[in-house]
FIGULUM-81961 format. One record per residue (C-alpha): residue number from 1; residue in one letter; chain; x, y, z. Coordinates in steps of 0.25 Angstrom, whole numbers, always signed. Example, Ala and Ser with C-alpha at 12.3 -4.5 7.8 and 13.67 -1.06 7.14 Angstrom:
# residues 2
@num:1&residu:A&chaine:A&u:+49&v:-18&w:+31
@num:2&residu:S&chaine:A&u:+55&v:-4&w:+29
This chain:
# residues 298
@num:1&residu:M&chaine:A&u:+199&v:-144&w:-122
@num:2&residu:K&chaine:A&u:+199&v:-131&w:-130
@num:3&residu:G&chaine:A&u:+184&v:-134&w:-134
@num:4&residu:K&chaine:A&u:+180&v:-136&w:-120
@num:5&residu:L&chaine:A&u:+187&v:-123&w:-116
@num:6&residu:K&chaine:A&u:+180&v:-115&w:-127
@num:7&residu:K&chaine:A&u:+166&v:-121&w:-122
@num:8&residu:M&chaine:A&u:+170&v:-118&w:-108
@num:9&residu:K&chaine:A&u:+173&v:-103&w:-112
@num:10&residu:K&chaine:A&u:+160&v:-102&w:-120
@num:11&residu:L&chaine:A&u:+152&v:-108&w:-108
@num:12&residu:L&chaine:A&u:+159&v:-98&w:-99
@num:13&residu:T&chaine:A&u:+156&v:-86&w:-108
@num:14&residu:V&chaine:A&u:+141&v:-90&w:-109
@num:15&residu:L&chaine:A&u:+140&v:-91&w:-94
@num:16&residu:A&chaine:A&u:+147&v:-78&w:-92
@num:17&residu:A&chaine:A&u:+137&v:-71&w:-102
@num:18&residu:L&chaine:A&u:+125&v:-78&w:-95
@num:19&residu:A&chaine:A&u:+131&v:-72&w:-82
@num:20&residu:V&chaine:A&u:+132&v:-58&w:-87
@num:21&residu:T&chaine:A&u:+118&v:-59&w:-93
@num:22&residu:T&chaine:A&u:+112&v:-64&w:-80
@num:23&residu:S&chaine:A&u:+119&v:-53&w:-72
@num:24&residu:I&chaine:A&u:+114&v:-43&w:-82
@num:25&residu:A&chaine:A&u:+100&v:-49&w:-81
@num:26&residu:S&chaine:A&u:+100&v:-49&w:-66
@num:27&residu:A&chaine:A&u:+105&v:-35&w:-65
@num:28&residu:S&chaine:A&u:+94&v:-31&w:-74
@num:29&residu:A&chaine:A&u:+84&v:-38&w:-66
@num:30&residu:G&chaine:A&u:+88&v:-31&w:-53
@num:31&residu:D&chaine:A&u:+90&v:-18&w:-60
@num:32&residu:I&chaine:A&u:+76&v:-13&w:-58
@num:33&residu:A&chaine:A&u:+73&v:+1&w:-51
@num:34&residu:V&chaine:A&u:+59&v:+5&w:-46
@num:35&residu:N&chaine:A&u:+56&v:+17&w:-38
@num:36&residu:V&chaine:A&u:+46&v:+18&w:-27
@num:37&residu:V&chaine:A&u:+38&v:+31&w:-26
@num:38&residu:S&chaine:A&u:+31&v:+35&w:-13
@num:39&residu:G&chaine:A&u:+19&v:+44&w:-15
@num:40&residu:G&chaine:A&u:+19&v:+45&w:+0
@num:41&residu:K&chaine:A&u:+27&v:+55&w:+9
@num:42&residu:P&chaine:A&u:+38&v:+50&w:+18
@num:43&residu:G&chaine:A&u:+31&v:+43&w:+30
@num:44&residu:T&chaine:A&u:+18&v:+39&w:+23
@num:45&residu:N&chaine:A&u:+14&v:+25&w:+22
@num:46&residu:T&chaine:A&u:+16&v:+26&w:+7
@num:47&residu:W&chaine:A&u:+30&v:+30&w:+9
@num:48&residu:K&chaine:A&u:+33&v:+20&w:+19
@num:49&residu:A&chaine:A&u:+28&v:+9&w:+10
@num:50&residu:S&chaine:A&u:+35&v:+14&w:-2
@num:51&residu:G&chaine:A&u:+48&v:+13&w:+5
@num:52&residu:L&chaine:A&u:+45&v:-2&w:+8
@num:53&residu:I&chaine:A&u:+42&v:-4&w:-6
@num:54&residu:R&chaine:A&u:+55&v:+2&w:-10
@num:55&residu:E&chaine:A&u:+62&v:-8&w:+0
@num:56&residu:S&chaine:A&u:+55&v:-20&w:-6
@num:57&residu:L&chaine:A&u:+60&v:-16&w:-20
@num:58&residu:D&chaine:A&u:+74&v:-14&w:-15
@num:59&residu:N&chaine:A&u:+73&v:-28&w:-8
@num:60&residu:A&chaine:A&u:+70&v:-33&w:-22
@num:61&residu:G&chaine:A&u:+82&v:-27&w:-29
@num:62&residu:I&chaine:A&u:+73&v:-16&w:-36
@num:63&residu:K&chaine:A&u:+80&v:-3&w:-34
@num:64&residu:G&chaine:A&u:+74&v:+11&w:-34
@num:65&residu:E&chaine:A&u:+70&v:+22&w:-25
@num:66&residu:L&chaine:A&u:+59&v:+26&w:-15
@num:67&residu:V&chaine:A&u:+54&v:+40&w:-20
@num:68&residu:T&chaine:A&u:+45&v:+48&w:-11
@num:69&residu:A&chaine:A&u:+35&v:+56&w:-19
@num:70&residu:G&chaine:A&u:+26&v:+60&w:-8
@num:71&residu:S&chaine:A&u:+13&v:+61&w:-16
@num:72&residu:C&chaine:A&u:+6&v:+55&w:-28
@num:73&residu:H&chaine:A&u:+9&v:+66&w:-38
@num:74&residu:K&chaine:A&u:+24&v:+66&w:-34
@num:75&residu:Q&chaine:A&u:+24&v:+51&w:-35
@num:76&residu:M&chaine:A&u:+18&v:+51&w:-49
@num:77&residu:S&chaine:A&u:+27&v:+63&w:-53
@num:78&residu:Y&chaine:A&u:+39&v:+54&w:-49
@num:79&residu:V&chaine:A&u:+34&v:+42&w:-56
@num:80&residu:G&chaine:A&u:+32&v:+50&w:-69
@num:81&residu:K&chaine:A&u:+46&v:+55&w:-69
@num:82&residu:T&chaine:A&u:+55&v:+43&w:-65
@num:83&residu:D&chaine:A&u:+59&v:+33&w:-75
@num:84&residu:T&chaine:A&u:+61&v:+22&w:-64
@num:85&residu:P&chaine:A&u:+50&v:+12&w:-62
@num:86&residu:T&chaine:A&u:+42&v:+17&w:-50
@num:87&residu:I&chaine:A&u:+32&v:+11&w:-40
@num:88&residu:F&chaine:A&u:+23&v:+16&w:-28
@num:89&residu:L&chaine:A&u:+13&v:+12&w:-18
@num:90&residu:H&chaine:A&u:-2&v:+15&w:-23
@num:91&residu:N&chaine:A&u:-16&v:+12&w:-18
@num:92&residu:T&chaine:A&u:-30&v:+16&w:-21
@num:93&residu:V&chaine:A&u:-31&v:+26&w:-10
@num:94&residu:N&chaine:A&u:-19&v:+33&w:-16
@num:95&residu:L&chaine:A&u:-27&v:+34&w:-29
@num:96&residu:V&chaine:A&u:-39&v:+40&w:-22
@num:97&residu:S&chaine:A&u:-31&v:+50&w:-15
@num:98&residu:N&chaine:A&u:-21&v:+54&w:-25
@num:99&residu:S&chaine:A&u:-32&v:+55&w:-36
@num:100&residu:K&chaine:A&u:-38&v:+66&w:-28
@num:101&residu:K&chaine:A&u:-24&v:+73&w:-29
@num:102&residu:G&chaine:A&u:-23&v:+71&w:-44
@num:103&residu:C&chaine:A&u:-13&v:+59&w:-44
@num:104&residu:S&chaine:A&u:-20&v:+47&w:-48
@num:105&residu:I&chaine:A&u:-12&v:+34&w:-49
@num:106&residu:E&chaine:A&u:-20&v:+23&w:-55
@num:107&residu:P&chaine:A&u:-14&v:+9&w:-56
@num:108&residu:T&chaine:A&u:-14&v:+0&w:-68
@num:109&residu:E&chaine:A&u:-10&v:-14&w:-71
@num:110&residu:A&chaine:A&u:+3&v:-8&w:-76
@num:111&residu:T&chaine:A&u:+6&v:+0&w:-63
@num:112&residu:Y&chaine:A&u:+2&v:-10&w:-53
@num:113&residu:V&chaine:A&u:+14&v:-17&w:-47
@num:114&residu:A&chaine:A&u:+10&v:-24&w:-34
@num:115&residu:P&chaine:A&u:+1&v:-23&w:-22
@num:116&residu:I&chaine:A&u:+9&v:-20&w:-9
@num:117&residu:Y&chaine:A&u:-1&v:-21&w:+2
@num:118&residu:T&chaine:A&u:-15&v:-18&w:+6
@num:119&residu:R&chaine:A&u:-19&v:-10&w:+18
@num:120&residu:G&chaine:A&u:-31&v:-11&w:+26
@num:121&residu:F&chaine:A&u:-38&v:+1&w:+34
@num:122&residu:A&chaine:A&u:-43&v:+2&w:+48
@num:123&residu:L&chaine:A&u:-54&v:+10&w:+55
@num:124&residu:C&chaine:A&u:-49&v:+14&w:+69
@num:125&residu:S&chaine:A&u:-52&v:+23&w:+81
@num:126&residu:R&chaine:A&u:-45&v:+28&w:+93
@num:127&residu:K&chaine:A&u:-42&v:+16&w:+103
@num:128&residu:T&chaine:A&u:-54&v:+10&w:+109
@num:129&residu:D&chaine:A&u:-60&v:-3&w:+115
@num:130&residu:K&chaine:A&u:-73&v:-1&w:+108
@num:131&residu:S&chaine:A&u:-79&v:-9&w:+97
@num:132&residu:F&chaine:A&u:-81&v:-1&w:+84
@num:133&residu:K&chaine:A&u:-96&v:-2&w:+87
@num:134&residu:E&chaine:A&u:-94&v:+4&w:+101
@num:135&residu:F&chaine:A&u:-84&v:+15&w:+95
@num:136&residu:V&chaine:A&u:-95&v:+19&w:+85
@num:137&residu:A&chaine:A&u:-105&v:+20&w:+96
@num:138&residu:S&chaine:A&u:-96&v:+29&w:+104
@num:139&residu:V&chaine:A&u:-94&v:+40&w:+94
@num:140&residu:D&chaine:A&u:-104&v:+50&w:+89
@num:141&residu:S&chaine:A&u:-98&v:+50&w:+75
@num:142&residu:I&chaine:A&u:-87&v:+43&w:+67
@num:143&residu:I&chaine:A&u:-75&v:+52&w:+64
@num:144&residu:V&chaine:A&u:-66&v:+44&w:+54
@num:145&residu:S&chaine:A&u:-52&v:+49&w:+50
@num:146&residu:T&chaine:A&u:-45&v:+44&w:+38
@num:147&residu:A&chaine:A&u:-36&v:+48&w:+26
@num:148&residu:S&chaine:A&u:-44&v:+57&w:+17
@num:149&residu:V&chaine:A&u:-42&v:+47&w:+5
@num:150&residu:Y&chaine:A&u:-52&v:+38&w:+12
@num:151&residu:G&chaine:A&u:-65&v:+46&w:+9
@num:152&residu:E&chaine:A&u:-76&v:+50&w:+18
@num:153&residu:F&chaine:A&u:-86&v:+41&w:+10
@num:154&residu:M&chaine:A&u:-79&v:+29&w:+16
@num:155&residu:F&chaine:A&u:-83&v:+33&w:+30
@num:156&residu:K&chaine:A&u:-97&v:+39&w:+28
@num:157&residu:P&chaine:A&u:-103&v:+25&w:+27
@num:158&residu:L&chaine:A&u:-99&v:+23&w:+42
@num:159&residu:E&chaine:A&u:-110&v:+32&w:+46
@num:160&residu:G&chaine:A&u:-121&v:+23&w:+42
@num:161&residu:I&chaine:A&u:-113&v:+11&w:+48
@num:162&residu:T&chaine:A&u:-110&v:+17&w:+61
@num:163&residu:G&chaine:A&u:-122&v:+26&w:+63
@num:164&residu:K&chaine:A&u:-112&v:+38&w:+66
@num:165&residu:P&chaine:A&u:-108&v:+50&w:+58
@num:166&residu:V&chaine:A&u:-95&v:+49&w:+51
@num:167&residu:K&chaine:A&u:-85&v:+60&w:+50
@num:168&residu:Y&chaine:A&u:-73&v:+59&w:+40
@num:169&residu:V&chaine:A&u:-60&v:+65&w:+44
@num:170&residu:P&chaine:A&u:-49&v:+63&w:+33
@num:171&residu:K&chaine:A&u:-35&v:+64&w:+39
@num:172&residu:R&chaine:A&u:-21&v:+58&w:+35
@num:173&residu:T&chaine:A&u:-20&v:+44&w:+42
@num:174&residu:S&chaine:A&u:-10&v:+49&w:+52
@num:175&residu:D&chaine:A&u:-19&v:+60&w:+56
@num:176&residu:A&chaine:A&u:-31&v:+52&w:+56
@num:177&residu:I&chaine:A&u:-25&v:+42&w:+66
@num:178&residu:K&chaine:A&u:-21&v:+54&w:+75
@num:179&residu:A&chaine:A&u:-36&v:+60&w:+74
@num:180&residu:V&chaine:A&u:-42&v:+47&w:+79
@num:181&residu:L&chaine:A&u:-32&v:+45&w:+90
@num:182&residu:A&chaine:A&u:-35&v:+60&w:+94
@num:183&residu:G&chaine:A&u:-50&v:+57&w:+94
@num:184&residu:D&chaine:A&u:-52&v:+67&w:+83
@num:185&residu:V&chaine:A&u:-59&v:+56&w:+75
@num:186&residu:N&chaine:A&u:-64&v:+43&w:+79
@num:187&residu:L&chaine:A&u:-61&v:+33&w:+68
@num:188&residu:L&chaine:A&u:-49&v:+31&w:+59
@num:189&residu:Y&chaine:A&u:-49&v:+25&w:+45
@num:190&residu:S&chaine:A&u:-35&v:+22&w:+41
@num:191&residu:G&chaine:A&u:-26&v:+12&w:+33
@num:192&residu:Y&chaine:A&u:-22&v:+1&w:+43
@num:193&residu:T&chaine:A&u:-8&v:+6&w:+44
@num:194&residu:P&chaine:A&u:+3&v:+4&w:+55
@num:195&residu:S&chaine:A&u:+0&v:+17&w:+61
@num:196&residu:V&chaine:A&u:-15&v:+12&w:+63
@num:197&residu:A&chaine:A&u:-12&v:-2&w:+66
@num:198&residu:K&chaine:A&u:-1&v:+0&w:+76
@num:199&residu:N&chaine:A&u:-9&v:+12&w:+83
@num:200&residu:T&chaine:A&u:-13&v:+7&w:+97
@num:201&residu:E&chaine:A&u:-22&v:+20&w:+99
@num:202&residu:L&chaine:A&u:-31&v:+15&w:+88
@num:203&residu:T&chaine:A&u:-42&v:+5&w:+87
@num:204&residu:C&chaine:A&u:-45&v:+0&w:+73
@num:205&residu:W&chaine:A&u:-59&v:-6&w:+71
@num:206&residu:G&chaine:A&u:-56&v:-14&w:+59
@num:207&residu:T&chaine:A&u:-47&v:-14&w:+46
@num:208&residu:T&chaine:A&u:-51&v:-16&w:+32
@num:209&residu:Y&chaine:A&u:-43&v:-29&w:+31
@num:210&residu:D&chaine:A&u:-52&v:-42&w:+29
@num:211&residu:K&chaine:A&u:-46&v:-48&w:+42
@num:212&residu:E&chaine:A&u:-42&v:-44&w:+56
@num:213&residu:V&chaine:A&u:-29&v:-36&w:+57
@num:214&residu:N&chaine:A&u:-22&v:-34&w:+70
@num:215&residu:G&chaine:A&u:-35&v:-37&w:+78
@num:216&residu:I&chaine:A&u:-43&v:-27&w:+70
@num:217&residu:P&chaine:A&u:-55&v:-33&w:+62
@num:218&residu:P&chaine:A&u:-59&v:-31&w:+48
@num:219&residu:L&chaine:A&u:-66&v:-18&w:+47
@num:220&residu:T&chaine:A&u:-77&v:-25&w:+39
@num:221&residu:S&chaine:A&u:-81&v:-32&w:+52
@num:222&residu:V&chaine:A&u:-82&v:-19&w:+59
@num:223&residu:L&chaine:A&u:-89&v:-11&w:+48
@num:224&residu:P&chaine:A&u:-94&v:-22&w:+39
@num:225&residu:T&chaine:A&u:-103&v:-12&w:+31
@num:226&residu:W&chaine:A&u:-93&v:-1&w:+28
@num:227&residu:K&chaine:A&u:-89&v:-4&w:+14
@num:228&residu:Y&chaine:A&u:-74&v:+2&w:+16
@num:229&residu:S&chaine:A&u:-71&v:-8&w:+28
@num:230&residu:N&chaine:A&u:-63&v:-17&w:+19
@num:231&residu:L&chaine:A&u:-55&v:-8&w:+11
@num:232&residu:S&chaine:A&u:-40&v:-10&w:+11
@num:233&residu:L&chaine:A&u:-30&v:-2&w:+3
@num:234&residu:G&chaine:A&u:-21&v:-10&w:-7
@num:235&residu:Y&chaine:A&u:-7&v:-4&w:-10
@num:236&residu:Y&chaine:A&u:+0&v:-7&w:-22
@num:237&residu:I&chaine:A&u:+13&v:-3&w:-30
@num:238&residu:Y&chaine:A&u:+11&v:+5&w:-43
@num:239&residu:G&chaine:A&u:+22&v:+5&w:-53
@num:240&residu:D&chaine:A&u:+26&v:+15&w:-63
@num:241&residu:D&chaine:A&u:+35&v:+10&w:-75
@num:242&residu:V&chaine:A&u:+35&v:-3&w:-67
@num:243&residu:S&chaine:A&u:+33&v:-15&w:-76
@num:244&residu:G&chaine:A&u:+38&v:-29&w:-80
@num:245&residu:E&chaine:A&u:+49&v:-35&w:-72
@num:246&residu:T&chaine:A&u:+51&v:-23&w:-64
@num:247&residu:K&chaine:A&u:+36&v:-23&w:-60
@num:248&residu:Q&chaine:A&u:+37&v:-38&w:-56
@num:249&residu:R&chaine:A&u:+49&v:-36&w:-48
@num:250&residu:V&chaine:A&u:+43&v:-24&w:-40
@num:251&residu:R&chaine:A&u:+30&v:-32&w:-38
@num:252&residu:D&chaine:A&u:+38&v:-44&w:-33
@num:253&residu:A&chaine:A&u:+47&v:-35&w:-24
@num:254&residu:I&chaine:A&u:+35&v:-28&w:-18
@num:255&residu:L&chaine:A&u:+26&v:-40&w:-15
@num:256&residu:K&chaine:A&u:+38&v:-47&w:-9
@num:257&residu:G&chaine:A&u:+40&v:-35&w:+0
@num:258&residu:T&chaine:A&u:+26&v:-35&w:+5
@num:259&residu:V&chaine:A&u:+29&v:-48&w:+12
@num:260&residu:D&chaine:A&u:+44&v:-50&w:+12
@num:261&residu:N&chaine:A&u:+50&v:-36&w:+14
@num:262&residu:S&chaine:A&u:+51&v:-34&w:+29
@num:263&residu:K&chaine:A&u:+48&v:-19&w:+29
@num:264&residu:L&chaine:A&u:+37&v:-19&w:+18
@num:265&residu:A&chaine:A&u:+30&v:-31&w:+24
@num:266&residu:Q&chaine:A&u:+31&v:-26&w:+38
@num:267&residu:Y&chaine:A&u:+25&v:-13&w:+33
@num:268&residu:I&chaine:A&u:+13&v:-21&w:+27
@num:269&residu:A&chaine:A&u:+11&v:-30&w:+39
@num:270&residu:S&chaine:A&u:+12&v:-18&w:+49
@num:271&residu:A&chaine:A&u:-1&v:-13&w:+44
@num:272&residu:S&chaine:A&u:-7&v:-27&w:+41
@num:273&residu:M&chaine:A&u:-8&v:-24&w:+27
@num:274&residu:I&chaine:A&u:-9&v:-35&w:+16
@num:275&residu:P&chaine:A&u:+4&v:-37&w:+8
@num:276&residu:G&chaine:A&u:+3&v:-36&w:-7
@num:277&residu:N&chaine:A&u:+10&v:-49&w:-8
@num:278&residu:A&chaine:A&u:-2&v:-56&w:-2
@num:279&residu:Y&chaine:A&u:-12&v:-52&w:-13
@num:280&residu:A&chaine:A&u:-3&v:-48&w:-25
@num:281&residu:G&chaine:A&u:-7&v:-60&w:-33
@num:282&residu:K&chaine:A&u:-21&v:-55&w:-35
@num:283&residu:A&chaine:A&u:-19&v:-40&w:-34
@num:284&residu:S&chaine:A&u:-20&v:-31&w:-46
@num:285&residu:V&chaine:A&u:-23&v:-16&w:-50
@num:286&residu:K&chaine:A&u:-38&v:-20&w:-50
@num:287&residu:D&chaine:A&u:-37&v:-21&w:-35
@num:288&residu:F&chaine:A&u:-33&v:-7&w:-34
@num:289&residu:W&chaine:A&u:-45&v:-2&w:-42
@num:290&residu:D&chaine:A&u:-54&v:-10&w:-34
@num:291&residu:E&chaine:A&u:-49&v:-5&w:-21
@num:292&residu:Y&chaine:A&u:-50&v:+9&w:-27
@num:293&residu:A&chaine:A&u:-64&v:+7&w:-30
@num:294&residu:A&chaine:A&u:-67&v:+2&w:-16
@num:295&residu:W&chaine:A&u:-59&v:+14&w:-9
@num:296&residu:T&chaine:A&u:-67&v:+24&w:-18
@num:297&residu:A&chaine:A&u:-81&v:+18&w:-17
@num:298&residu:K&chaine:A&u:-91&v:+27&w:-10
């Protein structure tokens, strides 16, 4: 009987030790902190998306903060000073515009974490029942407004395609929308964001997606010879000091969030974007550089 009691005590001791070890391991596995830094100011799309990324990490048990830096320089200054692993939203157009300001963030295999979504672009005018061909015939010149990061070189080829002079008027996207609605310009080139997709005062001739979206045809069917008619913009997560298990957990949380997290998934769906989870298996940092070459090709 005593022998059995000793064996029982020994077994209980082993089980207790295993329970403690498992508890410690579980705590360690969950004890990961990763901050999300927004290079965009409050109210911008980057800031909104950064908040949704933060929420996806929170839902996965990855603690941390949402830090609003407000600019590329401030963002990288924060990243350089903090000891906490950090992630932020990045894309090729960011690299183009920020490089001009002396803030170049070039991704590598080590810093690439996950794709989050791909946004298409739209070519629109003030509300009209005319076809694009009829619209072009009705104007003396094409005056296109778009964000300054999309260079004039992209739109000059439209002169040869339409037979009309093209004037390029760079503005912030919100101001470009106002300008086309006021009649100050007659064409808008913009990311197909909710502010464009839901604007009933706009007619969008086509988007750069490869299929019809909300009744809008692919721009390649409207301007098949314009080489920028199929350009989309892939957004991905860049990480600093994020590797190993932490990187994998962050990647899994974000990819799950693009389809399962209600707010992030709704944000992606509201602008008909392609969620990262749909193409994550074949996405890589090479895609970023291929896209960069396409956006900067003249």
